[in-house]
C-alpha positions as CSV (number, residue, x, y, z in Angstrom):
1,M,-25.8,-25.8,-32.9
2,S,-26.3,-23.9,-36.2
3,D,-23.5,-22.3,-38.2
4,A,-24.8,-18.9,-37.0
5,D,-24.5,-19.9,-33.4
6,H,-21.0,-21.2,-34.0
7,R,-20.1,-17.8,-35.5
8,D,-21.6,-15.9,-32.6
9,S,-19.8,-18.1,-30.2
10,D,-16.5,-17.6,-32.0
11,R,-17.0,-13.8,-32.1
12,R,-17.7,-13.8,-28.4
13,A,-14.6,-15.8,-27.7
14,D,-12.5,-13.5,-29.9
15,R,-13.9,-10.5,-28.2
16,K,-13.2,-11.9,-24.8
17,R,-9.6,-12.7,-25.8
18,E,-9.2,-9.2,-27.2
19,L,-10.3,-7.7,-23.9
20,I,-7.9,-9.9,-22.0
21,S,-5.1,-8.9,-24.4
22,Q,-6.0,-5.2,-23.7
23,E,-5.9,-5.9,-20.0
24,A,-2.5,-7.7,-20.3
25,A,-1.1,-4.8,-22.3
26,E,-2.3,-2.3,-19.5
27,W,-0.7,-4.5,-16.8
28,F,2.5,-4.8,-18.7
29,A,2.8,-1.0,-19.0
30,R,1.9,-0.5,-15.3
31,M,4.4,-3.1,-14.1
32,R,7.2,-1.4,-16.1
33,E,6.9,1.7,-13.9
34,P,10.0,2.2,-11.6
35,N,8.0,2.3,-8.4
36,V,5.0,0.0,-8.4
37,A,2.9,0.3,-5.2
38,L,2.4,-2.9,-3.2
39,D,-1.4,-2.8,-3.6
40,E,-0.9,-2.6,-7.3
41,R,1.3,-5.7,-7.3
42,R,-1.3,-7.5,-5.3
43,A,-4.0,-6.6,-7.8
44,F,-1.7,-7.8,-10.6
45,L,-1.2,-11.2,-8.9
46,R,-4.9,-11.6,-8.4
47,W,-5.5,-10.9,-12.1
48,L,-2.9,-13.5,-13.1
49,K,-4.4,-16.1,-10.9
50,Q,-7.9,-15.7,-12.3
51,S,-7.1,-17.7,-15.5
52,Q,-4.2,-19.4,-17.4
53,V,-5.3,-17.3,-20.3
54,H,-4.3,-14.2,-18.4
55,V,-0.8,-15.6,-17.8
56,A,-0.5,-16.6,-21.5
57,E,-1.7,-13.2,-22.7
58,Y,0.7,-11.3,-20.4
59,L,3.6,-13.4,-21.6
60,R,2.6,-12.9,-25.2
61,V,2.4,-9.1,-24.7
62,N,5.7,-9.3,-22.9
63,G,7.1,-10.5,-26.3
64,V,8.4,-13.9,-25.1
65,D,7.5,-15.6,-28.4
66,G,8.6,-12.7,-30.6
67,N,11.8,-12.2,-28.7
68,L,12.7,-15.9,-29.0
69,R,12.4,-15.7,-32.8
70,R,14.1,-12.3,-33.2
71,A,16.9,-13.0,-30.8
72,Q,17.7,-16.5,-32.3
73,L,18.2,-17.9,-28.9
74,V,19.0,-21.4,-30.3
75,L,22.3,-20.0,-31.7
76,A,23.0,-18.0,-28.6
77,L,22.6,-20.9,-26.2
78,T,24.4,-23.6,-28.3
79,D,27.3,-21.4,-29.5
80,E,26.7,-22.8,-32.9
81,A,27.8,-20.5,-35.7
82,P,25.5,-20.0,-38.7
83,S,26.2,-22.4,-41.5
84,N,25.6,-22.3,-45.2
85,I,25.5,-26.1,-45.4
86,V,22.1,-27.6,-45.7
87,S,21.6,-31.2,-44.7
88,L,20.0,-33.3,-47.4
89,F,18.1,-35.3,-44.7
90,A,17.3,-32.5,-42.3
91,G,13.5,-33.2,-42.5
92,E,14.0,-36.9,-41.8
93,N,16.2,-36.2,-38.8
94,D,13.6,-33.9,-37.4
95,R,10.9,-36.5,-37.9
96,S,13.1,-39.2,-36.4
97,S,13.7,-37.0,-33.3
98,A,10.0,-36.4,-32.9
99,S,9.2,-40.1,-33.2
100,R,11.7,-40.8,-30.4
101,G,9.8,-38.4,-28.1
102,G,12.4,-35.6,-28.5
103,V,11.4,-32.0,-27.8
104,P,12.7,-29.3,-30.1
105,L,15.2,-27.0,-28.4
106,R,13.2,-23.9,-29.1
107,W,10.3,-25.3,-27.1
108,K,12.7,-26.2,-24.2
109,I,13.9,-22.6,-24.2
110,A,10.4,-21.2,-24.3
111,A,9.4,-23.5,-21.4
112,T,12.4,-22.4,-19.4
113,I,11.6,-18.7,-19.9
114,V,7.9,-19.2,-19.0
115,A,9.0,-21.1,-15.9
116,C,11.3,-18.3,-14.9
117,A,8.6,-15.8,-15.4
118,L,6.2,-17.7,-13.3
119,S,8.8,-18.2,-10.6
120,A,9.3,-14.5,-10.5
121,L,5.6,-14.0,-10.0
122,L,5.5,-16.7,-7.3
123,F,8.4,-14.9,-5.6
124,L,6.4,-11.6,-5.7
125,G,3.5,-13.4,-4.2
126,V,5.7,-14.7,-1.3
127,R,7.0,-11.3,-0.7
128,T,3.5,-9.9,-0.5
129,A,2.4,-12.6,1.9
130,L,5.4,-12.0,4.2
131,Y,4.7,-8.3,4.1
132,E,1.1,-8.9,5.2
133,R,2.2,-10.8,8.3
134,S,3.6,-7.7,9.9
135,I,3.2,-3.9,9.7
136,E,5.7,-1.6,11.4
137,T,6.3,2.1,11.5
138,E,9.2,4.2,12.7
139,P,8.9,7.2,15.0
140,G,7.5,10.1,13.1
141,E,6.0,7.7,10.4
142,W,2.3,7.3,9.6
143,K,1.1,4.5,7.4
144,T,-2.2,3.5,5.8
145,V,-2.5,-0.2,4.7
146,T,-5.3,-2.1,3.0
147,L,-5.4,-5.8,3.9
148,A,-6.3,-8.6,1.6
149,D,-9.9,-8.8,3.0
150,G,-10.5,-5.1,2.2
151,S,-10.0,-3.8,5.8
152,E,-8.1,-0.5,6.1
153,L,-5.6,0.2,8.8
154,Q,-4.3,3.6,9.8
155,V,-1.1,3.0,11.7
156,G,0.4,5.6,14.0
157,P,4.2,6.1,14.5
158,N,6.4,3.7,16.5
159,T,3.8,0.9,16.0
160,R,4.1,-2.8,15.3
161,L,1.4,-5.2,14.4
162,T,1.4,-8.9,13.4
163,L,-1.4,-10.3,11.2
164,D,-3.0,-13.7,10.7
165,L,-5.8,-13.5,8.1
166,G,-7.2,-17.0,8.2
167,D,-10.3,-18.7,6.8
168,Q,-12.2,-18.7,10.1
169,Q,-10.9,-15.5,11.8
170,R,-8.9,-12.4,11.1
171,S,-6.4,-11.9,13.9
172,I,-4.1,-8.9,14.6
173,E,-1.8,-8.4,17.5
174,L,-0.9,-4.9,18.5
175,V,2.6,-5.3,19.9
176,R,3.1,-1.6,20.5
177,G,1.7,1.8,19.4
178,E,-1.7,2.7,18.0
179,A,-3.8,1.8,15.0
180,Y,-7.2,2.6,13.6
181,F,-9.2,-0.2,12.1
182,K,-11.9,0.2,9.4
183,V,-13.1,-3.4,9.3
184,A,-14.5,-4.9,6.1
185,K,-17.7,-6.8,6.9
186,D,-17.5,-10.5,6.9
187,A,-19.9,-12.3,9.2
188,T,-18.1,-15.6,8.7
189,R,-14.7,-14.2,9.8
190,P,-14.7,-12.1,13.0
191,F,-12.0,-9.4,13.2
192,L,-9.9,-9.7,16.4
193,V,-7.3,-7.3,17.7
194,E,-5.2,-8.5,20.7
195,A,-3.2,-6.3,22.9
196,N,-2.1,-6.2,26.6
197,A,-3.7,-9.6,27.2
198,Y,-7.1,-8.4,26.0
199,A,-9.0,-9.0,22.7
200,V,-11.2,-6.6,20.8
201,K,-13.7,-8.4,18.6
202,A,-15.6,-6.8,15.7
203,V,-17.2,-7.8,12.4
204,G,-17.7,-4.6,10.4
205,T,-17.0,-1.4,12.3
206,Q,-14.4,1.3,12.9
207,F,-12.3,1.6,16.1
208,A,-8.9,2.4,17.4
209,V,-6.7,0.5,19.8
210,S,-3.7,2.3,21.6
211,Q,-1.2,1.2,24.1
212,R,0.1,3.6,26.8
213,K,2.6,1.8,29.0
214,D,0.3,-0.5,31.1
215,E,-2.9,1.1,29.8
216,L,-4.9,-0.2,26.9
217,I,-7.3,2.3,25.2
218,V,-10.1,1.2,22.9
219,T,-12.1,3.9,21.1
220,V,-15.1,3.2,18.8
221,S,-16.2,5.7,16.1
222,E,-18.7,3.5,14.3
223,G,-20.6,0.3,15.1
224,E,-19.8,-1.8,18.1
225,V,-17.0,-4.0,19.4
226,R,-16.7,-6.3,22.4
227,V,-13.6,-6.4,24.6
228,T,-12.7,-9.5,26.6
229,P,-9.5,-10.8,28.2
230,S,-7.7,-13.1,25.8
231,T,-8.1,-16.8,26.3
232,K,-4.9,-17.5,28.2
233,F,-5.3,-14.4,30.4
234,S,-9.0,-15.1,31.2
235,K,-8.2,-18.6,32.3
236,R,-5.4,-17.5,34.6
237,V,-7.5,-14.8,36.3
238,A,-10.5,-17.0,36.6
239,S,-8.4,-19.7,38.4
240,L,-7.2,-17.1,40.9
241,D,-10.2,-14.9,41.5
242,G,-13.2,-17.0,40.7
243,P,-15.9,-16.1,38.1
244,L,-14.9,-13.4,35.6
245,E,-17.1,-11.2,33.4
246,L,-15.7,-12.0,30.0
247,S,-17.2,-9.3,27.7
248,V,-17.7,-5.6,27.7
249,P,-19.5,-3.9,24.7
250,I,-18.4,-0.6,23.4
251,T,-20.5,1.4,20.9
252,A,-19.9,4.5,18.8
253,D,-18.5,7.6,20.6
254,Q,-17.4,5.5,23.6
255,Q,-14.0,4.6,24.9
256,L,-12.7,1.9,27.3
257,R,-9.5,2.5,29.3
258,I,-8.1,-0.7,30.9
259,T,-5.3,-0.8,33.4
260,N,-5.2,-3.4,36.2
261,T,-8.9,-3.9,36.9
262,W,-11.6,-5.7,35.0
263,P,-14.3,-5.3,34.0
264,V,-14.3,-1.6,33.1
265,T,-17.2,0.6,32.2
266,P,-16.8,2.5,28.9
267,S,-17.2,6.3,28.9
268,R,-18.7,8.7,26.3
269,I,-16.0,10.8,24.6
270,D,-15.4,13.3,21.8
271,V,-14.1,10.9,19.1
272,S,-12.6,13.7,16.9
273,Y,-10.6,14.9,19.9
274,E,-9.4,11.4,21.0
275,L,-8.5,10.3,17.5
276,A,-6.9,13.5,16.2
277,W,-3.6,11.6,15.8
278,R,-5.2,10.0,12.6
279,E,-4.9,13.4,11.0
280,R,-1.4,13.8,12.4
281,Q,-2.6,16.2,15.0
282,L,-2.6,16.3,18.8
283,R,-5.3,18.3,20.5
284,F,-5.2,19.4,24.1
285,G,-8.0,20.9,26.1
286,A,-9.4,21.3,29.6
287,G,-7.6,19.1,32.1
288,D,-4.6,18.4,29.9
289,T,-1.1,19.3,31.3
290,L,2.3,19.8,29.8
291,A,3.2,16.3,31.1
292,D,0.4,14.8,29.1
293,A,1.5,16.7,26.0
294,V,5.1,15.7,26.3
295,E,4.2,12.0,26.7
296,E,2.0,12.1,23.5
297,F,4.8,13.8,21.5
298,N,7.5,11.4,22.8
299,L,5.4,8.3,21.9
300,R,5.4,9.4,18.2
301,N,8.7,11.1,17.4
302,R,12.5,10.7,17.3
303,V,13.0,14.1,18.9
304,Q,12.3,13.6,22.6
305,L,11.2,16.2,25.1
306,Q,12.5,16.1,28.6
307,L,10.4,17.9,31.1
308,D,11.4,19.6,34.4
309,P,9.1,18.1,37.1
310,R,8.3,21.7,38.3
311,A,6.6,22.3,34.9
312,E,4.6,19.0,34.6
313,S,1.3,20.5,35.9
314,L,1.2,23.5,33.6
315,P,-2.0,23.6,31.5
316,V,-1.8,23.1,27.7
317,R,-4.4,24.1,25.1
318,G,-4.6,24.0,21.4
319,T,-4.0,21.8,18.3
320,F,-0.5,20.9,17.2
321,D,1.3,19.0,14.5
322,A,1.9,15.6,16.0
323,A,5.1,15.2,14.0
324,D,6.7,18.5,15.1
325,P,7.6,18.5,18.8
326,V,10.2,21.3,18.2
327,T,7.5,23.8,17.1
328,F,5.4,22.7,20.1
329,A,8.3,23.3,22.5
330,L,9.0,26.7,21.1
331,H,5.3,27.6,21.4
332,I,5.3,26.6,25.0
333,D,8.4,28.6,25.6
334,K,6.6,31.7,24.3
335,I,3.3,31.4,26.3
336,S,4.4,29.6,29.5
337,P,7.1,30.1,32.2
338,V,9.2,27.5,30.4
339,A,12.6,27.7,28.8
340,V,13.6,25.4,26.0
341,R,17.2,24.2,25.7
342,R,18.7,21.6,23.3
343,L,20.6,18.8,25.2
344,A,21.4,16.7,22.1
345,A,20.5,16.5,18.4
346,N,17.2,14.8,19.2
347,T,16.7,15.9,22.8
348,L,15.1,19.1,24.1
349,L,14.8,20.1,27.7
350,L,11.7,22.1,28.9
351,S,12.6,23.6,32.2
352,A,10.6,25.8,34.5
353,E,11.8,29.4,34.8
């Protein structure tokens, strides 16, 4: 390699290091913010893991080396007071220590600080991993989460999911509630959602899964999914009832409602109507009753509506804020033969007049 090639190579290396230093400075500034989003912390960890140079540059920007020199940590840690006495054989003592394999104290301190910094980063990574294993929302809380594989989840109120993103398969269990899945395409790792002893399998598509007591509702807005009894459930049913159809496909603008029978035929639906909860809305139209509306509000909110059985069949029409059952109740009070009365701080009674 010629001298010119060496110089070009050195310039490229210097430029690369300069860019990494700039990135490190940017990350340092962002990590000093009081409330750093979890997705931002995950991105920071991914950047650190890309190269040891990233870690070194971040620590350099953080001022570890400069702080060590300025703070004179050797004196602080050894409690030795400064002295104006200079040893005549200081150089020889240092060389003797090095020849015996001794490590200068300043390097021990630097190594300790670096180890502490890396331990803190490791702890952050553990916290992130633990977080990714479960997602939970409180009544009245909506949440949007981006998984490590790039899939996006919109999680409705009063919902709990557990996650297992493995190398062979991406598995999620919907323990309760409702969630909308925008699945990142990965043909080598199918995306599986299990709920109520059934499994919904997808690769790259968009769909919602909701639990309503003993009913499971699967709604597809884009692409196709296949629904099947989960392994344990299918084996149990097959042993009791003979052969079992294991898979039902659902395509865009279709919905499958599963109760106690299988297989079930999907039906065509208005997706915007069925998935209005994603926009924090509840829509009611032809055939919907006050009992239906009360159930939907109670599933999502701390404020609970109690309904007089005589008013259950009253029709309900319109679009309402899914997080505001009080306004809904007052609206019903105005347009229907229903009176609203507060029973407790978080309980309203809708009684027929």
